[in-house]
C-alpha positions as a Markdown table, in Angstrom:
| # | Residue | x | y | z |
|---|---|---|---|---|
| 1 | Met | -125.6 | 82.4 | -94.9 |
| 2 | Ile | -124.1 | 85.4 | -93.1 |
| 3 | Arg | -127.4 | 85.9 | -91.3 |
| 4 | Ala | -127.5 | 82.3 | -90.1 |
| 5 | Arg | -124.0 | 82.7 | -88.7 |
| 6 | Val | -124.9 | 85.9 | -86.9 |
| 7 | Val | -128.0 | 84.3 | -85.4 |
| 8 | Ser | -125.9 | 81.3 | -84.4 |
| 9 | Val | -123.4 | 83.5 | -82.6 |
| 10 | Leu | -126.1 | 85.4 | -80.8 |
| 11 | Arg | -127.8 | 82.2 | -79.6 |
| 12 | Arg | -124.6 | 80.9 | -78.0 |
| 13 | Arg | -124.6 | 81.4 | -74.2 |
| 14 | Asp | -121.6 | 83.1 | -72.6 |
| 15 | Asp | -120.5 | 80.8 | -69.8 |
| 16 | Arg | -117.4 | 82.8 | -68.9 |
| 17 | Gly | -117.2 | 83.4 | -65.1 |
| 18 | Thr | -119.5 | 80.5 | -64.1 |
| 19 | Ala | -116.7 | 78.4 | -62.7 |
| 20 | Thr | -115.3 | 81.4 | -60.7 |
| 21 | Ala | -118.7 | 82.0 | -59.1 |
| 22 | Phe | -118.9 | 78.3 | -58.2 |
| 23 | Val | -115.4 | 78.2 | -56.7 |
| 24 | Val | -116.1 | 81.4 | -54.6 |
| 25 | Gly | -119.3 | 80.0 | -53.3 |
| 26 | Met | -117.7 | 76.6 | -52.4 |
| 27 | Ala | -114.8 | 78.4 | -50.7 |
| 28 | Ile | -117.2 | 80.4 | -48.5 |
| 29 | Thr | -119.1 | 77.3 | -47.6 |
| 30 | Leu | -116.0 | 75.3 | -46.8 |
| 31 | Leu | -114.7 | 78.2 | -44.6 |
| 32 | Ala | -118.0 | 78.2 | -42.7 |
| 33 | Val | -117.9 | 74.5 | -42.1 |
| 34 | Ala | -114.2 | 74.7 | -41.0 |
| 35 | Gly | -115.2 | 77.5 | -38.6 |
| 36 | Leu | -117.9 | 75.3 | -37.1 |
| 37 | Val | -115.5 | 72.4 | -36.7 |
| 38 | Val | -112.6 | 74.5 | -35.2 |
| 39 | Asp | -114.6 | 77.0 | -33.2 |
| 40 | Gly | -117.3 | 74.5 | -32.2 |
| 41 | Gly | -114.5 | 72.2 | -30.9 |
| 42 | Asn | -113.0 | 75.0 | -28.9 |
| 43 | Ala | -116.3 | 75.8 | -27.4 |
| 44 | Leu | -116.9 | 72.2 | -26.4 |
| 45 | Asn | -113.5 | 71.9 | -24.9 |
| 46 | Ala | -114.1 | 75.1 | -22.9 |
| 47 | Arg | -117.5 | 73.8 | -21.7 |
| 48 | Met | -115.9 | 70.6 | -20.5 |
| 49 | Lys | -113.2 | 72.4 | -18.7 |
| 50 | Leu | -115.7 | 74.7 | -17.1 |
| 51 | Ala | -117.8 | 71.7 | -16.0 |
| 52 | Asp | -114.8 | 70.0 | -14.5 |
| 53 | Asp | -113.8 | 73.2 | -12.6 |
| 54 | Thr | -117.2 | 73.7 | -11.2 |
| 55 | Glu | -117.4 | 70.1 | -10.1 |
| 56 | Gln | -114.1 | 70.3 | -8.4 |
| 57 | Ala | -115.1 | 73.6 | -6.6 |
| 58 | Ala | -118.3 | 71.9 | -5.4 |
| 59 | Arg | -116.3 | 69.0 | -4.1 |
| 60 | Ala | -113.9 | 71.3 | -2.3 |
| 61 | Gly | -116.8 | 72.9 | -0.6 |
| 62 | Ala | -118.5 | 69.6 | 0.2 |
| 63 | Gln | -115.4 | 68.4 | 2.1 |
| 64 | Gln | -115.9 | 71.0 | 4.8 |
| 65 | Ile | -117.9 | 68.8 | 7.1 |
| 66 | Asp | -119.0 | 70.1 | 10.5 |
| 67 | Glu | -116.9 | 67.7 | 12.6 |
| 68 | Leu | -118.5 | 68.7 | 15.9 |
| 69 | Ala | -122.0 | 67.8 | 14.7 |
| 70 | Leu | -120.7 | 64.6 | 13.3 |
| 71 | Arg | -119.0 | 63.5 | 16.5 |
| 72 | Glu | -121.7 | 64.6 | 18.9 |
| 73 | Asn | -124.9 | 63.8 | 16.9 |
| 74 | Asp | -123.7 | 61.5 | 14.2 |
| 75 | Val | -125.1 | 63.9 | 11.7 |
| 76 | Val | -123.3 | 64.8 | 8.4 |
| 77 | Gln | -123.7 | 68.5 | 7.7 |
| 78 | Leu | -121.5 | 71.2 | 6.3 |
| 79 | Asp | -119.7 | 73.9 | 8.0 |
| 80 | Gln | -121.5 | 76.4 | 5.8 |
| 81 | Ala | -119.0 | 79.3 | 6.2 |
| 82 | Ala | -116.0 | 77.0 | 5.5 |
| 83 | Ala | -117.8 | 75.3 | 2.6 |
| 84 | Gln | -118.6 | 78.7 | 1.0 |
| 85 | Gln | -115.1 | 79.9 | 1.4 |
| 86 | Ala | -113.5 | 76.7 | 0.0 |
| 87 | Ala | -115.7 | 76.5 | -3.0 |
| 88 | Ser | -115.6 | 80.3 | -3.7 |
| 89 | Gly | -111.8 | 80.3 | -3.4 |
| 90 | Phe | -111.4 | 77.3 | -5.7 |
| 91 | Ile | -113.6 | 78.7 | -8.5 |
| 92 | Ala | -112.2 | 82.2 | -8.2 |
| 93 | Arg | -108.7 | 81.0 | -9.3 |
| 94 | Phe | -110.0 | 80.5 | -12.8 |
| 95 | Gly | -111.5 | 84.0 | -13.3 |
| 96 | Tyr | -114.8 | 82.8 | -14.7 |
| 97 | Asn | -117.7 | 85.2 | -15.3 |
| 98 | Asn | -120.8 | 85.0 | -13.0 |
| 99 | Ala | -119.3 | 82.4 | -10.7 |
| 100 | Gly | -121.6 | 81.7 | -7.8 |
| 101 | Val | -121.7 | 79.3 | -4.8 |
| 102 | Asn | -124.8 | 78.2 | -2.9 |
| 103 | Val | -124.3 | 76.2 | 0.3 |
| 104 | Thr | -127.1 | 74.3 | 2.2 |
| 105 | Ala | -126.8 | 72.1 | 5.2 |
| 106 | Asp | -125.5 | 69.2 | 3.1 |
| 107 | Glu | -124.9 | 70.4 | -0.5 |
| 108 | Val | -122.7 | 72.8 | -2.3 |
| 109 | Thr | -123.8 | 74.1 | -5.7 |
| 110 | Val | -121.3 | 76.0 | -7.9 |
| 111 | Gly | -122.2 | 77.7 | -11.2 |
| 112 | Ala | -120.1 | 79.7 | -13.6 |
| 113 | Ser | -120.0 | 80.9 | -17.2 |
| 114 | Asp | -117.2 | 81.7 | -19.7 |
| 115 | Arg | -116.9 | 83.4 | -23.1 |
| 116 | Val | -114.9 | 81.6 | -25.8 |
| 117 | Asn | -113.6 | 83.8 | -28.7 |
| 118 | Thr | -113.9 | 82.4 | -32.2 |
| 119 | Val | -111.1 | 82.2 | -34.8 |
| 120 | Leu | -112.7 | 81.4 | -38.1 |
| 121 | Leu | -116.4 | 82.2 | -37.4 |
| 122 | Ser | -115.4 | 85.8 | -36.5 |
| 123 | Leu | -114.9 | 86.2 | -40.3 |
| 124 | Val | -118.7 | 85.7 | -40.7 |
| 125 | Gly | -119.7 | 87.8 | -37.7 |
| 126 | Val | -119.8 | 85.2 | -34.8 |
| 127 | Arg | -117.3 | 86.7 | -32.4 |
| 128 | Ser | -117.7 | 84.4 | -29.4 |
| 129 | Phe | -119.7 | 81.6 | -27.7 |
| 130 | Glu | -121.0 | 81.7 | -24.1 |
| 131 | Val | -120.6 | 78.4 | -22.1 |
| 132 | Asn | -122.2 | 77.7 | -18.7 |
| 133 | Ala | -121.9 | 74.9 | -16.1 |
| 134 | Val | -123.5 | 74.1 | -12.8 |
| 135 | Ala | -122.4 | 71.3 | -10.4 |
| 136 | Thr | -123.6 | 70.1 | -7.1 |
| 137 | Ala | -121.7 | 68.0 | -4.5 |
| 138 | Glu | -123.2 | 66.4 | -1.4 |
| 139 | Ala | -121.4 | 66.0 | 2.0 |
| 140 | Val | -120.8 | 62.4 | 2.9 |
| 141 | Thr | -118.4 | 60.5 | 5.1 |
| 142 | Gln | -117.9 | 57.3 | 3.2 |
């Protein structure tokens, strides 16, 4: 009888600590998901702001129409120096990385990038996101 009791005690599994391991695993998973939501949302907002700013800079450049060519020849074309200066000045106010402006006879293209630092994902090694945007505006008179 004593032997049966010893065998019974030895056969029992020790489940102590199983719930703790489960709770720790779930906490890490929930923290990663929260990081994706919070930091991903911040990155999307930064991308939208960057896109808006590049669009506005391109429009500022595209408004610099060569009035002499328009009046004399009825041709819509840009004053390229003024367009370059207007677009570059507009986008420079925001301090974006790698901001660039390209001006042709009738279009202004502005591109820029920015880095968004993470809050929660930095706990798992993702320190920042890079966001980029390019916008083009065409010179028109209507």
